[in-house]
C-alpha positions as CSV (number, residue, x, y, z in Angstrom):
1,M,-83.6,119.2,116.2
2,K,-83.3,115.8,115.5
3,Y,-81.6,113.8,117.9
4,V,-79.6,110.7,117.5
5,T,-78.2,107.4,119.4
6,I,-76.1,105.1,118.1
7,T,-75.5,101.9,120.0
8,T,-73.3,99.1,119.6
9,W,-74.0,95.6,120.4
10,E,-72.5,91.9,120.5
11,I,-74.0,88.5,119.9
12,A,-73.3,85.8,122.3
13,D,-70.4,83.4,120.8
14,G,-72.0,80.3,119.1
15,T,-75.0,82.5,118.6
16,D,-76.5,82.6,115.0
17,Y,-76.2,86.1,113.6
18,D,-79.3,86.0,111.4
19,I,-81.7,84.3,114.1
20,T,-80.9,87.4,116.5
21,L,-81.4,89.8,113.6
22,R,-84.8,88.5,112.6
23,G,-85.9,88.9,116.2
24,I,-84.5,92.2,116.5
25,V,-86.1,93.6,113.3
26,E,-89.6,91.7,114.4
27,K,-89.9,93.0,117.7
28,R,-87.0,95.4,118.9
29,L,-87.2,98.0,116.3
30,P,-90.9,98.2,116.0
31,A,-90.9,98.7,119.9
32,L,-88.4,101.8,119.5
33,K,-90.7,103.3,116.4
34,D,-93.4,102.9,119.2
35,L,-91.6,105.0,121.5
36,G,-91.5,107.7,119.0
37,A,-88.5,106.7,116.6
38,S,-88.4,108.0,113.4
39,R,-85.9,105.6,111.8
40,V,-84.0,102.4,113.2
41,T,-80.8,101.4,111.1
42,V,-79.0,98.3,112.1
43,V,-75.3,98.1,110.6
44,R,-73.5,94.5,111.0
45,T,-69.9,96.1,111.8
46,S,-68.3,91.9,112.1
47,E,-69.6,88.6,112.7
48,R,-70.5,89.1,116.2
49,T,-71.4,92.9,116.0
50,S,-73.7,95.8,114.8
51,A,-74.3,99.3,115.2
52,A,-78.0,100.5,115.9
53,I,-78.3,104.1,114.6
54,T,-81.7,105.4,115.9
55,E,-83.1,108.9,114.8
56,W,-85.7,110.8,117.0
57,P,-87.6,113.9,115.9
58,D,-85.8,115.8,119.2
59,E,-83.9,114.9,122.3
60,A,-87.3,115.4,124.3
61,T,-88.9,112.5,122.7
62,R,-86.1,110.5,123.1
63,D,-85.9,111.5,126.9
64,A,-89.4,110.9,127.5
65,A,-88.9,107.1,126.3
66,E,-85.5,106.4,128.4
67,A,-87.4,103.9,130.7
68,A,-88.8,102.0,128.1
69,I,-85.8,102.3,126.3
70,A,-84.0,100.5,128.9
71,A,-86.5,97.6,129.2
72,V,-86.0,96.9,125.5
73,R,-82.6,96.7,126.0
74,D,-82.9,94.5,129.0
75,K,-84.8,92.0,126.7
76,V,-82.5,92.4,123.9
77,H,-79.6,91.4,126.5
78,H,-81.5,88.3,128.1
79,E,-84.1,87.4,125.4
80,D,-81.6,87.9,122.0
81,M,-78.3,87.0,123.5
82,T,-76.7,90.2,122.8
83,R,-75.3,92.7,124.7
84,M,-74.6,96.5,124.4
85,T,-71.1,97.3,124.1
86,G,-71.2,101.0,123.4
87,E,-73.6,104.3,123.3
88,M,-73.2,107.8,121.6
89,K,-76.1,110.2,121.6
90,G,-76.4,113.8,120.6
91,A,-78.3,116.7,118.3
92,V,-77.7,116.3,114.5
93,V,-76.2,119.3,113.5
94,A,-75.5,118.7,109.7
95,E,-76.9,116.8,107.5
96,A,-76.2,116.2,103.5
């Protein structure tokens, strides 16, 4: 069964969103794909916030990547001046 994580992020005040996004697209999204993610979508939700929706083939794949995901998140925080503000995760129970 597919598994999804949704994380919310905020960039530091005064940080250029487009520059931050470029780094995330070039470095962070490929890292998640390398860990087994099927798809990663980033949605800009305000001037300084985004949501990342990461789809995994199953919960086991996501769980196996847990330590590496924590390392990616730490890099996002320190290198991209972005902080995670929330996380939701769970099995996909319906799709259209």
